[in-house]
C-alpha positions in Angstrom: 0.1 0.0 -0.1 1.4 3.4 -1.0 1.4 6.3 1.5 -0.8 8.3 -0.7 -3.5 5.7 -0.9 -4.1 5.6 2.9 -7.3 7.4 3.9 -6.9 8.5 7.6 -9.3 11.2 8.7 -8.6 10.6 12.2 -5.5 12.6 12.4 -5.2 15.8 14.6 -2.6 18.4 13.9 -1.1 20.5 16.8 0.6 23.7 15.9 2.4 25.2 19.1 2.2 28.9 18.4 2.5 30.6 21.7 6.1 31.6 21.6 7.3 35.3 21.4 9.9 34.6 18.7 12.6 36.4 20.5 15.4 35.4 18.2 13.7 37.1 15.3 14.0 40.5 16.9 10.5 41.8 16.4 7.9 42.9 18.8 5.3 40.7 16.9 5.7 37.0 17.4 7.3 35.6 14.2 4.5 33.2 13.3 2.3 36.2 13.1 4.4 38.3 10.9 2.8 38.6 7.2 4.0 36.5 4.4 2.3 37.3 1.1 -0.3 39.2 2.9 -1.2 36.8 5.7 0.4 35.6 9.0 2.8 32.9 8.4 0.9 30.6 10.8 -2.4 31.1 8.8 -0.5 29.6 5.7 0.6 26.6 7.9 -3.3 26.2 9.0 -4.6 26.3 5.6 -2.1 23.8 4.3 -3.3 21.3 6.8 -6.9 22.0 6.0 -6.3 21.1 2.4 -5.4 17.5 3.5 -8.1 14.8 3.7 -6.0 12.9 6.3 -6.6 15.9 8.8 -9.6 15.8 10.9 -8.8 18.7 13.3 -6.1 21.4 13.4 -5.4 22.5 17.0 -3.5 25.8 17.5 -2.0 26.8 20.6 -1.6 30.4 21.3 -0.4 32.9 23.9 -3.7 34.4 25.6 -3.1 37.7 23.9 -3.3 36.2 20.4 -6.2 33.8 20.9 -9.1 36.2 19.8 -7.1 37.0 16.7 -6.9 33.5 15.7 -10.4 32.8 16.5 -11.7 35.8 14.6 -9.5 34.5 11.5 -11.1 31.0 12.0 -14.5 32.4 11.8 -14.0 34.7 8.9 -12.2 32.0 7.1 -14.7 29.3 7.8 -12.0 26.9 9.2 -14.5 24.6 10.6 -11.8 22.1 11.6 -9.8 24.4 13.5 -9.7 24.6 17.4 -7.8 27.4 19.2 -6.6 26.9 22.7 -4.3 28.5 25.1 -0.7 27.4 24.9 1.9 27.2 27.6 5.1 28.9 28.5 7.3 26.4 26.5 6.8 24.5 23.2 6.5 21.3 25.3 3.8 22.5 27.4 1.8 23.9 24.5 2.0 20.5 22.7 0.9 18.9 26.0 -2.2 21.1 26.1 -2.9 20.3 22.5 -2.6 16.6 23.3 -5.4 17.0 25.9 -7.6 18.7 23.6 -7.0 15.9 20.9 -7.8 13.3 23.6 -11.2 14.6 24.0 -11.8 14.2 20.2 -13.7 11.2 18.9 -11.8 8.8 16.7 -8.3 10.5 16.8 -5.6 8.2 17.1 -2.7 9.8 15.1 -1.4 13.4 16.1 0.9 15.5 14.1 2.9 18.2 15.5 4.0 21.0 13.2 6.1 24.1 13.7 4.1 27.3 13.2 6.7 28.7 11.0 7.2 26.0 8.6 4.7 26.9 5.8 6.3 24.9 3.0 6.1 21.4 4.1 4.7 19.0 1.4 1.5 17.1 1.9 3.4 13.9 0.7 5.7 14.4 3.7 2.8 14.5 6.1 1.3 11.3 4.5 4.6 9.5 4.9 5.0 10.6 8.7 1.5 9.4 9.3 2.3 6.0 7.8 5.5 5.8 9.7 3.7 6.6 12.9 0.8 4.0 12.3 3.5 1.2 11.8 6.2 1.9 14.5 4.4 4.5 16.7 6.5 7.7 15.8 8.0 9.2 12.7 9.5 12.5 11.6 11.2 13.9 8.5 14.9 14.3 8.6 17.5 15.7 6.4 21.2 14.3 6.1 23.8 16.6 7.2 25.9 18.0 4.8 28.2 20.2 6.7 30.9 18.9 8.9 29.8 19.1 12.6 32.0 19.8 15.6 31.3 19.6 19.1 33.1 22.7 21.0 34.1 23.7 24.6 35.2 27.1 25.4 35.2 27.8 21.7 37.5 25.1 21.0 36.8 21.9 18.9 36.9 18.9 21.2 35.1 16.3 18.9 34.3 15.9 15.3 31.6 13.1 15.0 30.9 11.2 11.7 28.0 12.9 10.1 27.0 10.0 8.2 24.3 8.8 10.7 23.2 12.3 11.7 20.1 14.1 10.5 18.6 17.5 10.9 15.0 17.1 12.4 12.0 18.6 10.7 8.3 18.8 11.3 5.4 17.4 11.0 6.3 14.8 13.4 3.7 12.1 13.9 2.8 9.8 16.8 0.0 7.5 18.0 -1.9 9.5 20.4 -1.5 7.0 23.2 2.3 6.9 22.9 2.7 10.7 22.8 0.5 11.2 26.0 2.7 8.9 27.6 5.8 10.4 26.6 4.6 13.9 27.5 3.2 12.7 30.9 6.6 11.0 31.8 8.7 14.1 30.6 6.6 16.4 33.0 6.6 13.9 35.8 10.4 13.5 35.5 11.0 17.2 34.9 12.6 16.6 31.4 12.4 19.1 28.6 13.3 18.2 25.0 13.7 20.2 21.9 11.3 18.1 20.1 8.8 15.3 20.8 10.5 12.7 18.7 13.6 13.0 20.7 11.6 12.5 23.9 10.1 9.3 22.6 13.3 7.9 21.6 14.7 9.0 24.8 12.1 7.0 26.6 12.7 3.9 24.4 10.0 4.2 21.8 11.0 3.4 18.1 10.8 6.5 15.9 11.1 6.0 12.2 13.0 8.8 10.1 11.4 9.4 6.8 12.9 11.6 4.0 12.8 15.3 4.7 12.7 18.1 2.3 15.3 20.9 1.8 12.5 23.4 1.1 10.8 22.8 4.1 12.1 26.0 5.6 11.8 27.1 9.2 11.3 30.9 9.5 13.5 31.9 12.3 15.4 35.0 11.1 14.4 38.2 8.9 16.3 36.7 6.0 14.5 33.5 6.4 11.1 35.6 5.8 12.7 37.1 2.9 13.7 33.8 1.3 10.2 32.5 2.0 8.7 35.4 0.2 11.0 34.7 -2.8 9.7 31.0 -2.6 6.1 32.0 -2.9 6.9 34.2 -5.8 8.6 31.5 -7.7 6.9 28.3 -6.8 3.6 29.1 -4.9 2.6 27.1 -1.9 3.9 23.8 -3.4 1.1 21.9 -1.5 1.5 18.4 -3.3 
């Protein structure tokens, strides 16, 4: 069975969008900065809504942005979007989103996606869902091309072999029961991870790595936003 042939309308998507985007250097959180006339995160939401696998999109935002997103959901007729209050960290926002997903009927796969990655391919989402169905968790990864050094006091102390290293992307997909277990355990043990796939692997779960996409840009700096505008101008949303 190919990944494109899977019909899975019981997938919920969680978009943690409560961060303040301090690294971007803007008073407006970067996920709400305009890209081609609308906030970056709105492009992300609408891309997920174009996918038949997705039953619900859960957007976790800071309290001061909740009404803004809810108004957009109403005016845009995003009937599959739920807006909820996020936490002080990405992990806490995802945890709150998982609680919302757990209260929905027939949801058994959860995808987590960065609010500032507007160019993911729907084929990547489908492949990640397929991986999560089979082993419990999956994420897209890009093989490293640059040499990686571990440093201490600004001096190189180790140069690991990059052959088995990948750069993690999103959407990352999980069986809902597995993700709840992982996040509950992390909270109970006071562990904070940089992504949910890493936490799942740390706790002994299998996590499949699927082929990532170099165009799946994460907008973290002003130059990234300029490049994202260029991508839209040249290639559009690339929603396949």
